[in-house]
N, C-alpha and C positions, 0 to 999 in steps of 0.2 A: 302248621301249628305255630303260633306266634309266641315268642318268649317275652314275658313281661319284665324279666330282669336284664334284658339286652341293653347294653350301655353304648352310647354314642358320644360324640363331642358336644360339649355344651356351647352355647352361644358365645360365652366369654372366650373360650379357647379359639373358636373360629375368628372372632374379632381380633384377638391378639395375633393370630397367624396372618391375618390380612394386613394388620399394621406393620408387622415385620417385613412382609413381602413388599408392601408399598414403600417403606423407607429404603429398602435395598434398591428398588427400581428408581426411586427419586435420586438416590446417590449416583447411580449409573448414568442417569440422564444429565445431571449436573456435570459430572466428570466428562462425558462425551461432548457436551455443549462447550465447556471450557477448552477442550482439545480442538474442536472445530473453530472456535474463535481465534485461538493461537495460530492455527494453520492458515486461516484467512489473513491475519495480520502479517504473517510471514510472506504469503503470496503477494500481498499489496506492496510490501517493502521491496521485494525482488522486482516487481513491475516498476516501481518508482525509481529504483536504481538503474533499470534499463532505459527509462525515459531520460534520466539525467545523463547517462553515458552516451545516448544518441545525440544529445545536444552538444556534448564535447566533441564527438566525431564530426558533426556538422561544423563546429567552430574551427576545427583543424582544416577542413576543406575550404571554408570561407577565408581563413587567414592566408591561404595560398593564392587567392584571387586578389590582385591588387586593387580592383575597384571596390569590392565588398570589404576588404580588410580595413580600408580607411574608415568606413562607417563603424566597424566593430571596435577599432582601437581608439577612435576619437568621438564617436556618437554617444548616444544615451548609455549610461552605465548599467542599465537594467533593460534587457531585451530578450527576445527568443528567436530561434531560427526555425522556419517552417520546413515542411517536407521538400520544398523546392529551393532551400537554402536562402530564402529571402528573409530580411530582418523584419520582425514584427514585435508586438507587445501583447500581453494578456493571452498567451497561447494555452489551449486546453486540448486534451486528448483522452480517449478511453480505449486503451489497447484491447485487442481481441482477448476474451476470457477474463478481463479485469472487471471487478465489481465496482470500481471507483473511477471517478473522473479526475484526471491529473492536471494540475496547473503547473506549467513548467516555464523555465527561462534560464537566462545566464546573467550573472552580475559580474561586472568588472570591478575587482577589488584592489587592483594595483595596475601598474603600467602594462605588464604582460600576464598578470594573474587573473584568472577567471574562475568563478564557481558556478557550475551548472546545478540546477535544483529541480526537484519535482515535489509538489505538495498535494496532499489529498486529505479529505475529511476522515478522521479516525473512525474505524468501524465501531458501531454501537454509540457513536456520538462522543461528545466530550473533548473536542479540540481538533487539532490538525497534526498530521505526521509529515515528515520531510526526509527525503534522501538527497544527498548532495555529493558532488565530486569537484575537487579543486584541481586546477591544472595551469601550468604556465604555457602560453602559446606565443610564439614569436612571428612577427610579420615578415613575409618574404619580400625583400626589396629588389 
């Protein structure tokens, strides 16, 4: 037997409930998306710092070699060191697990002062990020 006086939710109540649930889900999505973007930026900064630090390590090795040290201390003030410690320019790399391509190199900013840098395009566009390491290196004579 069917009751004629049985009451259910009206369409307006259902629409309001759907709007509330939708706005809660949208807020959660925006929050998690921002968190993911922040994490990605942090990972890229760490990768960039590692690339710059590896350039400094190579520079220390090259400075100990009398033949290569002359080029580093008197050659072009903007260069990079490849995996084989040869001097180059316009070096790029994409480390394993990195989502960005890094442009890296070393600038001689003083007689014995060098700045190793890594640059990459900012995630989401809008410019470029950079990580750099400054160091004083002395030539072994």
